N, C-alpha and C positions, 0 to 999 in steps of 0.2 A: 214362611215359604211366599206367605199371601204377598206380600211387599215384593219382592224378587219377581214372582209371578208378574204382578203388575209389572215391573219396570221391563220386563222382557217384552212383553206384550204392547205399552207404550213406544220403543222402539222397533217393535215389527210391525206394528200397522207406520208408525212415522217416516220407514226406508221404505215401505213399497209404492213402487213407481210401477207405471205402467209400461213406459217406453223401456228402451235401454241403460244401464247406467254401468258406471265401474265399481266395481267389488273390491271394497276397502279393508273389509274383515269382517270378527265377529261381534258381537257385544260382548264384554267379560263382568261378569257379575263373582265379587269375595275374586278367587284368582280360578272360578270356571267358566271356561269360553259359551254360549248361547249361539252355537250352531243356526239355528231357528232364526234367530233377530237378527241377520244380518245389515251391515251397518256400507251402505252407497252413496256415489252420489250419479245424478241423472244424470247422462251424455248430451243432454241438453241443453242444460245446466251450466256446462262447464266453460262458456264461455262468459257465463256473469264472474267468472274469475276466482284466486282464491289462494289463498296462503299456508303454508309447512311452515313451522317453525318447533325449535325445540334449542334444547342447549346442546353441543358439541358434544360427540359419540352417543345421542340417541335414535338413530336412525331414522335422521331424513333421508339421506339417501336413497337408501333403501326406498321407504317411501316412496320418491321420487321413480325411482328404477318403477317399481310398479304397477304406479299410475302410468307411465310412459309405456309398457307393454301392452297394456288393457285398452289402449289408444289408438296402436300403434293396430292391434290386434281389428278394433272395430273399424278400421281405414281413415283412420283419424294423423297425420304427419307431428313430431315432435321434434323442438326442438329445443335444448338445455345447453349451458357451458358444465364443462365437465374440469372443475375445477384441478379437483386434485387425482384426477383419471379413472377414479372406481365404475364409474360409468361405462367405459370402455366395454366392458364383460356383458352388457346387453345387446349386443352383436354373437354371444357364444350362449350354445344350450347349457342350462345351469349343470349343478351336480349331486347327485341324490346321495344323502345321507341317511342314516334313520334316526338320529335326532330333529331332523327337516321336515322328514314324514311324519312323524309321531307330531310333531309339531299342526301341519297343515293338516293331522287325519280330527284332531280335536276340534276346529275351527269352521270344520265343514270345505276341505278346500280340497279339489282334486288335481293333485301337482304330476305334469310331464314339462318335462326338460325340453327350452325350446329357447331358440335365438333369434332375434329380430332384424327386418332389412337396414341398415347403417351407417350414417356415410361419416366420415372424421374430417376436420376440420381444424386451423391454427389460424391466426391472427398474422397473416405477413409471411405466413412459413415458418415460422418461428418455431417447429418443431415439428411432430411426425403425421399432422394432417396436410389435406389438400388448403393451399394457402389462400386467404379469407383478406378481402381490403377494401376501401371504401377512399373515394378520392373527396379532397376538400371540400370543394363544390357541393358535393353533395352530402357532407357533414354537413357542413355550415356552421355558423358562427355563436350561436346558442349551446349546442355540447361539444366546441371546441374551445368555447371560452372554463367550461366546467374540469375538462382534461387540463387546461392550463391553472387551470386554479386563478383566472381575472376574478376581480371584485365588476361593482356593476356599473362602474364608469368605465373600465377597459373590456367588457362584454358589449358594452355599447357602440364604444371605437370600433371595434374589431367589426361589429353590424357594419358599420359605414365603409371599410375598409373591403368588405366582400363586397358591398354595395358600387364602391369604384370598380372593382376589376369588373363585376358583372355589367358597367353600363359599358365598358369599354373593350369589352369580345378577351378579356382577358382569363383565360381557361386556368383554374385553380385545380389541377390534380394530385397535387404533392407539394410536404412541405417546402420543397427550395421554390415555389410558384409563390405561394404565399411571402415567403422571405423577402422574395425579387420587389413585389407590387409593395413592402412598407419598407423596402431601402430604396425604391425608386420614390415612395415621397416623402420621405425625410433629405433626400439629395436635393442639390440646386435645382436640377433639373424636376423635381415632382414640385417643388414648390408652390407653382401657380395652382397645381392640381389640390394638394393640400387643402390653399387657401379657399380653395371653393368647398371640400367638404369639414361643412361647418359645425361646430362639436370634436372637433378631430384634432389636439393639440400634436405637437412634433415629439413633446418628451414621453404621451401616451403610448403615441406607436412606437419608440425610443424604445419602451417597456415589456410592450407584445411580442416586439422583435427579440428583445433579450432572451422574454422568457421560449419560443420557437425555437431559440437555438440552443439554450439545455434540453430545452423537449427532445431535438434531434442527437444532442448527445447523448441521452439515454437509449438512444434507436431507436426509433420511432418509425424514423426513416421507412422500415417497411412497412408499415400499416396502412400509408396512406399511397394512392395510385391509382396504375390500372395492370389489370386485369380488375376491375369491380365486381365486386360481386351481384350476382343478383339474386332477388334476397323471394323471386317464384320457386328459387332451384330449391328453398325449403318444402313446398307445397305436392309433394313428389308422392304416391304410392309407389311399391312393389310388389307381385305375386299379390295384389288386394289386400295388406297391409301398409297402414300407413308410415313414411320413411321418420327413422328416428335421426338426425342429427345433431351432432355431439361439435360441438366448439373447446376445443385445448384450448388451456390459459395457464401457460408455465410460467414461474416468477409472477407470482398474480401479487406478490408484495411488492415489489419493485416500481411495479404501474396499477395500480390498484384503481385509480379514475378513470383510465386511459380503458381498462378491459369494459368497466360495468357502463361508462358512455356509450363502447362500441355497440354492446348491445342494445341498449338504448336505442341508437340508430337504426340498427337492424330493424325494431320491433317499429321507426317510423316510416321507417320505407316500407316495409310492410304496410301501413296504414295511408302512403300518397296512390301507393299503386292495387289494393285489392277496393274491387266494389260493393257494392252494401247491398248485402242478405238479409237483414232483419233476422229475426228468431229463425232458427233451423235445430232440426234433427244431432243434430252434431256440429264439432263446428269444423273447420278446416285445417287449422293449428292450434296446437298449445304453446306454450312459449313459456318455458321454466326461467325464472331468474334467479338464479343460488347466489349464495353471499348478498342478497338486496343492502342490505346496509352501506353497501362502499358504493354503489349509485346516488343514495339521499345524501352521504355526512358532508358537509360545506356546500350543497347545490344553493343557487340562489333562489330568489322567488321568484322566478322566471321560469326558470329551469323545474323548479316542481312544478308548479303551474304548467306546467308543458307536458309533465308525467300525467299529470293527475288527467288533463284533457284527454290524453291521448289513450290510457286503461277506460275513460267512462267510453268512450265512441268507438276502437275497436273491434268492442263486443260486437256490433254490427255488420261490422265486416268478418264475422267468423272466427276470428281468435280468440281462444284464450288464455291469462296472464296468470298464474302462478309463480309468487314471491316466494322463494324460500331464504329464512334469516332464523334469527336466533330466537327474537322475539318482535309480539307486533311493534312494540315503541318504535322499533327500528323504522316501519312501514310511516310515513306523514299519514297523519287524520284523515286528508282528504281524500288518498290514493285508498287507507286501511278500509274505511267507508262502501266500498265500490266492491268489495273482496269478500263474494256470497259463503263461500266454501272454506270450515278453517279443519285444520289437521294439527291438534298440536303437542309436541312431544313432552318431555320429562323438561323442566325448567329447576333449578338450585338456587337456593336462598341463605348461601352461604355469607354474604354480605350485604350491606345498608342497600345497594344499586341492585341486588338479584332482587331481594325483597321488595323493593320498587316495582323493579319489572314484572314481578310475580303479581302484584297487585292491578299493576297496569294490565295484563294479560287478563284476568278476570274479569276485569268489568268487560271487556270486549265479548263477553260469551253470556248467550240468552238464559234466561235462568233456571233455574234447574235445582233436580234434589241434592246434586252434588254438593262436596264443600270443597270446590277448583281449590282453593287456595290449599288445600290441603294432598285434594287427589292430585296435582301436576308436580308438586315433590314426588310422589309416590309412584309413578307410573315408569313401567321396565322397558326394558331395551325392545321395541317390537310395537309399544303399546302408544295410545293416543287418544287425545280426548278429542270428538270429532264433532260439529256441525256443517251440514253444508245448504244448498236451496232447493226445495224440494219443486216440484215442476208446476208447482203456484207459483214460486216467488217468495215460500214462507221456510224459516226457518227450521230446517228438521231440531228433534229433541236432542238433547245432548247425551252423547254415548261414550263411556269408556270402552275402547276399543281393540282388541285383539287383532294386529295388523296383518294382510296377509302375507308367502314369501313371493320375493318376484322368481322369476320361470328360470331368466336366466342366467347366465353364471355372478353370479356376489363379488366379485374379487375383477381387476382388470385382465384385460385379453393384455396375448402375450405380446412383444414387439413385432415377432414374424406375422402373425394377425391381422394386428393393425396396418404395417407395412404392403401384406395383401390385400386388403380391399379399398386402401389407398391407390394402389397402384390400376387397380382393376374396373376403378370407377371412370365415370367417360368424365367428371367433372373436373378429374387430374389434370388433363391434357387443356384444357375451355380455362383455368387460372393459376396454372405454372406461371405461361409464361408473361414474364416480367414488362409494358408498353409504355415506353416515352416517347411519346408523340409529341409535338407543337405545342408547347402551350404559355401559360405566363410567365415562364424565365424564359423561356429560348425569343417568344416578343419583343419583352423588353431587353436583350442583351442585343437584337438583332438591331433596336432600336437607338441604341448608345452608339453600335455598332458603324450605324448609316449616319449619326449627327458627327461621330466625328470625323469620318470620309470627306462630307459634305463640307464640316469644318478645316478641313482641309483641302479641298480640291480650290473654298473659295479663298484660302487664302493665297492658292498656288496663280490662280487666275488674275490674283490682285496684286502679287509681283510680277505676270506676266504682262499685267495692262497698264503696267510701270515704264516699262524696254519697247514698248509700242507705240511709235508717234500717233496722234490723237488723230482720227479720222475724220474728210469734212463732212462738215451735220449733211445728213440725208433727210427727205420727208420718211417721217416716220409714222406707222403704224398706229391705227388708231385704237388708245388704249382701249383692254376688256372692261365691259361693264362691272362691277360691284357683284351682279352673279353670278356672270363666269368664271369670275377671280377665286371666290367662293367656292363653287363646283368646281374649279379645274386644284383647287389646295390639295395636299395632301391629309391634311386635320379630316375635310368634306368626307374625303374616300375613307377614312376608317374608319367613322360615324355613319355612314352609307353600308359600309359592311357589319359592322356591329348593330348597328339599327335592331331594336328586335328582339336581341340576346340576352339581355337583364336574365337571371334565371327566377324564375319561378317558387317560392319557397313556401314552406308551408308549415308546422308545428316544431317546433325548436330551428327554424330558417334551412333546414335541410332541405335540399333543393330534389324536387322529385324526378323522378329519370322520365327518360321522355325514349320510351322504348320504339 
């Protein structure tokens, strides 16, 4: 009994914060919850990032829902990828039941059914949500290389292609724009330009072009283009609550790299645009990165370095990032070291790989009185091992926690509810229309057409000259100076138009939005 009292008092003091906090649940001792020992995350520490992990079916999505609700109630905007559609119920009040109320009572939770302001998005409009797109220019070569599965040499070559397009003022909005630039560089007309791009071979350019064609055949055309999504729309409040933005990801198994990389583009775009705010009482936005292992699988070193740098620096912009995955080993060490909060659901040890993952997970926690290798396999659904960063930046005591129940619907919203929400959103009209303005594809097509017309005009002039008697010599005008010839040339005029237009690129080689 004395030992139990010591555990309760340790957790009670360790999670007694002065400022606002997200309530996760209550300490569990044996099978008995201790409501007086509440387990929480300081709101001011949420932008120090975190990890929600656990085997499939152990309650990770409900934990995400619980945290998103409380962040919204505190006026903090939330973004999450809704991979299975389970999170859509957060927009609707939950359903009361005897079992639910019995659980919440034991952990000291006052439960009242509540829905939260929610916006639904879908990549390229492939789903029921508001269409969300990015331009190729803003996406950048590093992220696109990850999507295409390019090696380091090909990634570097793609960077040169983007550099060429930037210099020439060839706007890359969609996949056909990028394909047209590569086709030009590998054509007879573009040989001189290709030669000037040291380090880019025609063979490598051809490989990238074929990858893009295959990518387009998978239906990726819909994800790139305009109207491009403005990430500032994620930072909204409605009726004093933070807006929860959910991105629908249908057919994830067909294009996992595209979906995970698109989420990273959103985060990089936020990083580029948001001002520095330093340490704040609460974050502006919390970004939940579900199925995080997809982001890191087969990633290049440059890509992983950029992720680590983004996570390290974006907290000073008031953004917190939580990775949601099965085990901590899914996340690279450089990123894992920056995650201040850990909510670890049950792990299984049925195979040698499971046992290895369990051992690795235990090593990521501070020392405690628990035998974590045993406890992590015994956790029930809706239970987790928790440690967070306290207000002084030190880790809190490790606590076996029975988590609170979400106040919103713990099931998908109906199709009718989703349709009504999307159609009633002001962002629907803003992003539904597809714009195809003049860009690299049209510019290069016009250049080819102009070249063909000029060649035809020269041929006709030459034939006409043969049939007309040669006129008597007349005093010729003084030849233009070399400077006058250069200034009057079409090449100089094009340079003048595009001078200063090279895109400023930051993390991931993605373009900074100019609002």
